[in-house]
C-alpha positions as CSV (number, residue, x, y, z in Angstrom):
1,M,172.0,75.5,75.7
2,S,171.8,76.0,79.6
3,D,173.4,74.1,81.7
4,L,171.0,72.4,84.0
5,A,173.1,69.8,85.7
6,G,171.8,68.6,89.1
7,R,168.4,70.4,88.5
8,R,165.3,68.3,88.5
9,A,162.4,69.2,86.5
10,L,158.6,67.8,85.5
11,V,156.8,68.4,82.4
12,T,153.1,67.3,82.1
13,G,152.1,66.5,78.3
14,A,155.5,64.8,77.6
15,S,154.4,62.1,75.3
16,S,153.9,64.5,72.2
17,G,154.5,68.1,70.7
18,I,155.7,70.7,73.0
19,G,155.9,68.8,76.0
20,R,158.1,65.9,74.7
21,A,160.1,68.2,72.9
22,T,160.6,70.4,76.2
23,A,161.3,67.2,78.3
24,L,164.1,66.2,75.8
25,A,165.4,69.7,75.8
26,L,166.0,69.4,79.6
27,A,167.4,66.2,79.8
28,R,169.5,67.2,77.1
29,A,170.8,70.7,79.2
30,G,171.6,68.2,82.3
31,A,168.4,68.1,84.2
32,E,166.9,65.1,85.8
33,V,163.6,65.4,84.0
34,H,160.1,63.5,84.9
35,G,157.4,63.5,81.9
36,L,153.8,63.1,83.0
37,A,150.8,62.1,80.3
38,R,148.1,59.5,79.7
39,R,150.6,57.7,77.3
40,V,153.7,56.4,78.5
41,E,155.2,54.2,75.6
42,P,156.0,57.6,73.7
43,M,157.9,59.0,76.9
44,R,160.4,55.7,76.9
45,D,163.6,56.0,75.6
46,G,163.6,59.7,75.7
47,G,166.4,60.2,78.2
48,F,163.9,61.2,80.9
49,A,161.4,59.3,83.3
50,A,157.7,58.4,82.5
51,H,154.9,59.0,84.7
52,R,151.3,57.7,83.5
53,A,148.5,60.4,84.5
54,D,145.4,61.9,82.9
55,V,146.4,65.4,84.4
56,T,142.6,66.3,84.0
57,S,142.5,64.3,87.1
58,P,143.6,65.7,90.1
59,E,144.4,62.5,92.1
60,Q,146.2,60.9,89.2
61,T,148.4,64.2,88.9
62,A,149.1,64.3,92.8
63,A,149.8,60.3,92.4
64,A,152.2,61.0,89.7
65,V,154.1,64.0,91.0
66,A,154.5,62.3,94.5
67,E,156.3,59.3,92.7
68,A,158.5,62.2,90.8
69,T,159.1,64.0,93.7
70,A,160.3,60.9,95.8
71,G,164.1,61.3,95.0
72,G,163.5,65.1,96.3
73,P,162.3,68.5,95.3
74,L,161.9,69.9,92.2
75,D,163.5,72.8,90.4
76,V,161.4,73.5,87.4
77,A,157.8,72.3,86.5
78,V,156.5,73.0,82.9
79,F,152.8,72.9,82.3
80,S,152.3,72.1,78.7
81,A,149.3,69.5,78.4
82,G,146.6,71.1,76.1
83,S,144.2,70.1,73.4
84,N,141.3,71.1,71.2
85,I,138.5,69.9,69.3
86,P,137.1,70.3,65.6
87,E,133.7,71.9,67.3
88,R,135.3,74.8,68.5
89,R,133.2,77.3,67.3
90,L,130.8,79.5,69.2
91,T,127.7,78.1,67.6
92,Q,129.2,74.7,68.0
93,L,130.6,74.3,71.7
94,T,128.0,72.3,74.1
95,P,128.6,72.6,77.9
96,A,130.5,69.0,77.8
97,S,132.4,70.2,75.0
98,W,133.1,73.8,76.9
99,D,133.8,71.9,80.4
100,L,136.2,69.3,78.3
101,L,138.3,71.9,76.9
102,V,138.8,74.0,80.2
103,A,139.7,70.9,82.1
104,T,142.3,69.7,79.5
105,N,144.0,73.6,79.2
106,L,143.3,75.5,82.2
107,S,142.4,73.1,85.3
108,S,145.1,70.6,84.4
109,A,147.6,73.3,84.8
110,F,146.1,74.0,88.4
111,Y,146.0,70.6,89.3
112,G,149.7,70.6,88.3
113,L,150.6,73.2,90.1
114,H,148.9,72.4,93.3
115,A,150.6,69.1,93.2
116,V,154.1,70.4,93.1
117,L,154.1,73.3,94.9
118,P,155.0,72.5,98.1
119,A,157.8,70.4,96.5
120,M,159.1,74.2,95.2
121,R,158.8,76.7,97.6
122,R,162.6,77.8,97.9
123,P,165.0,79.9,96.2
124,G,165.4,79.2,92.5
125,G,162.1,77.3,91.9
126,L,160.7,78.0,88.4
127,A,156.9,77.3,87.4
128,V,156.6,77.6,83.4
129,F,152.9,77.5,81.9
130,V,152.7,77.0,78.0
131,S,149.6,79.1,77.3
132,S,148.9,80.7,73.7
133,V,149.1,83.6,72.0
134,S,145.1,83.0,71.5
135,A,144.9,84.2,75.1
136,A,145.5,87.9,74.4
137,W,144.3,88.1,70.7
138,P,141.3,86.4,69.0
139,D,141.6,83.7,66.4
140,A,140.3,80.9,64.9
141,S,141.2,78.4,67.6
142,G,137.6,78.7,69.4
143,P,136.3,80.7,72.4
144,A,136.5,77.8,75.0
145,Y,140.5,77.1,73.9
146,Q,140.9,80.8,74.4
147,A,139.4,81.4,77.4
148,A,140.9,78.8,79.0
149,K,144.4,79.7,77.9
150,A,143.7,83.3,79.0
151,G,142.7,81.7,82.0
152,V,146.2,80.5,82.5
153,V,147.8,83.5,82.0
154,A,145.8,85.0,84.6
155,M,146.4,82.5,87.1
156,V,150.2,82.7,86.4
157,R,150.0,86.3,87.5
158,A,147.9,85.7,90.7
159,A,150.3,83.0,91.7
160,A,153.1,85.1,90.9
161,L,151.9,87.8,93.2
162,E,150.7,85.8,96.2
163,E,153.8,83.6,96.2
164,L,156.2,86.3,96.1
165,G,158.8,85.9,98.7
166,R,158.6,82.2,98.9
167,G,161.1,81.6,95.9
168,V,159.0,80.4,93.4
169,R,158.9,82.1,89.9
170,F,156.1,82.0,87.4
171,S,156.3,82.4,83.8
172,A,153.4,81.9,81.1
173,V,154.8,81.4,77.5
174,L,152.6,82.5,74.9
175,P,153.4,81.0,71.5
176,G,151.8,81.4,68.1
177,T,151.0,78.7,65.8
178,V,153.3,75.5,66.4
179,D,153.3,72.4,64.1
180,T,152.1,69.9,66.5
181,P,149.6,66.7,66.2
182,I,146.9,69.3,67.9
183,L,146.7,70.7,64.3
184,D,144.9,67.8,62.8
185,R,142.2,68.8,64.8
186,R,141.4,71.8,63.7
187,P,138.1,71.7,61.2
188,A,140.3,72.1,58.1
189,P,143.9,70.9,59.0
190,P,146.6,73.0,57.4
191,D,148.6,72.3,54.2
192,A,152.3,71.3,54.5
193,E,153.6,74.8,53.2
194,T,151.9,76.8,56.0
195,R,153.2,74.0,58.5
196,R,156.5,74.6,57.3
197,R,156.5,78.4,58.6
198,M,154.8,77.6,61.9
199,L,156.7,77.5,65.1
200,R,158.5,73.7,66.1
201,P,157.9,72.5,69.1
202,E,161.5,72.7,69.7
203,D,161.3,76.5,69.4
204,V,159.1,76.5,72.3
205,A,161.1,73.9,74.4
206,G,163.9,76.5,74.0
207,V,162.0,79.0,75.6
208,C,161.2,76.9,78.5
209,V,164.9,75.9,78.8
210,F,166.2,79.5,78.5
211,L,163.8,80.3,81.4
212,A,164.9,77.7,83.3
213,G,168.7,78.6,82.8
214,L,168.1,82.3,84.2
215,P,169.4,83.6,87.4
216,D,167.3,82.9,90.8
217,H,167.2,86.7,90.8
218,V,165.8,87.0,87.4
219,H,161.9,86.8,86.7
220,V,160.4,86.7,83.1
221,P,156.4,86.6,83.9
222,E,155.5,86.2,80.2
223,I,157.1,85.6,76.8
224,T,155.4,85.6,73.6
225,V,157.0,83.7,70.9
226,L,155.8,83.9,67.0
227,P,156.8,82.5,63.5
228,S,157.8,85.3,61.8
229,A,156.5,84.4,58.5
230,L,153.4,83.8,59.5
231,Q,152.0,85.7,62.3
232,A,152.1,89.2,63.6
233,L,150.2,89.8,67.1
234,G,146.5,89.7,66.1
235,R,147.0,88.5,62.4
236,T,147.9,85.3,60.8
237,S,148.9,85.7,57.1
């Protein structure tokens, strides 16, 4: 476990799944952690500060980030908010559901970055974006979800290029299938045995903590993590 004592971190989507696991892991590593989510109660008693915000709203995101950074600048920001819907196939998507998934999975990441970047522009700053392996390899998660997650990776690459020399590092984490509540929104939720073979939220959280603990001169642009018994790139057993 990295020693992040004295570091200040912010995590979006911190009320459940990968976001909550990451907030808890960063706190256990010694960081002062601020979590953002629409639901505050699941974030309480987790050892980190809770801030209510719908991250699909740029105004709410900016207000929550202002609260979180009132005590000083950030060292680490992890953007993990995301969702999907059962009616995800191309023939089922509507303009409204497309906009919803892009807002939740892509626009929210930009709103968060836009809000935190002024408080992170110094040597050692790290912005981590939880994308998906589906950003690079098509699967059953649906075109809107995949397009949004691919957009996250493209945004990370562009941000790293434009911000080079200002101290902030940008990393995209591309997990395979993770056993989180989002799976219950699949058209046919996986059975218990399949879930057992998946990644755990704590596995992805561990990757985020690993990135946060790297020396300032080290930059990992992208990292893919898969459940070894279930997935290879481009194929799920």
